[in-house]
N, C-alpha and C positions, 0 to 999 in steps of 0.2 A: 350261532346260538343253539344250545341243546334243546331239542324238542322235549316237551313234558307230556307224557301220556298217562291218562287216568284209566284204570281198570277197576270198575266196581265189582265187588265179589260178594255173593250171598251164598247160602248153603246148598244151592242147586248144582247139579253136575254141569249144566250148561255155562255156569259162571266161569269155569276153568277153560272154556274154549278159546278165549283170547290169549290166555297164557300159552297154550299149545301153539296157537298161530304165531305169536311173537317168537317163540323158540324155533319153530320150523322155518321162519323167515329171517333168521339172524344175519345171513349173508347179504341181505338186500340193503342193509344200512351201512353207511360209512362210519357213522357214529351212533352208538346205541342211545335211544332216547332215555331220559330219566323217567322211571316208572313209579307211579303212585298207585298203591293198592288201597281201595277204600271199601269198608263195610259200613253200611248204614243200618243201625239198630232201630227198630220201631219204637215210637213213644209208648210208654206204659200208661195205663189209666192214671189220671191226676190224683185220684184219691189214694193211690198206693203210697204216696208220700206221707200219709198220716201214720203208716205202719212201718215204713222203712226210711232211714235217713238218706239224705242226698248223696253222701259219700259212698254208702253201700250201693246205691243205685248206679252211680258212676262206675264203681268197680265191677258190678255185674255186667254193665254194657261193654266195658272195655274187655273184660275176660271173654265174654261171649263173642265179641267182634274179632278178637285175636285168634280165637279157636277157629272161626270161619276163614280167616285169612291164611292160616297155617299151611293148608295144602297148596295154595297158589305160591306162597313164599318158598316152600320146599321145592316145587318144580323149577322155579326161577333159579334158586341156589344151585340145584343140580346142573343146570345149564350154564352156571358161572355168572349169573346176573343178580343184581341187587335191586331192591325196591324199597321205597319209603312206605311205611304202614300207617293207616289212619282209620279211626273208628269214630263215627259221628252218630248222632241220634236225630231222628226226624222222619219225614215222609221221603221215600227213596228218590224219586225223580227230581224234585226241587232241591233236595240236599246235594245230590250229585252235581247238578248244573251249577249251583252256587259255589261248591267246592272247586269245580273245574275253572270257573271264572276267577276265583280268589287266588288259585295257584298258577294262573296263566297257562293252563294246559292247552296244548295245540290239537289234541285229539282225545276222544273218549272211545275206548274199545269195550264193547259189551257183548257177552254171550247171550244168545236168544234160545228160547225153548222151542221155537219153530211153530208156535201157534199162529194160525192165519185165519182169514175169513171171519165167520160169525164167532167162533170160539175165541179168537184173538181180540175181537171187538168187545165181547162180553167180559173178558178178563181184564181189559184195560191195562195191558202189560206196562211194566216199567219202561221197556224199550220204546214203546209207542209214545209214552209221555215224555221220555227223554228226548226223542227226536223232535217232538213239538216244542219243547221248552229251550233246548240248548242252542246257543249261538255258536258253539264250538262243533266242528265236524264230529259225527258219531259213526263209528265203524261197527256194524252189527256182524257178529261172527256166529255162524251156524255149524 
C-alpha cells in the first residue's frame, strides 16, 4: 500500500524545508509516497460576506492558496515528483489534522521556524498544536 504524506505549506521559507528533505532522501524509499500539498487559508471576518459574495471569496482563497503552493510544486516537479494540491479554509492545526485523517495520511511533514523556549510557547506555533492534536505521526523538519 502506498504511503500518503501530507506536507502543509504556508508562505514562510520554512514551509519548504520538508520538500527539500523529501527530494534529498529520494533514494531511501522503494516506492515514493503519494504527496498531498495543503495550504490552509485563514477564515475572513464573517461580516465580509455582506460585501463580497461566497463565490468570489472561494475564488480568492483558492487563488491565494495556489499561489502559496506554487514554489513547493515547482521544486517537486523539478525533481520528477508529482503532488496533489489542496486549499482549505480554517484554523491551521485542526484543519490539517482533520484533512490528514480524512485522506488516510500515514505521515505529516512540517517545516518549523525553529522557535523554542519562551518564544515558541508564546507564539503557540502551528507545529506545537499539530503535534498535540494529530493521531498521525508528525515529522518536524528544521
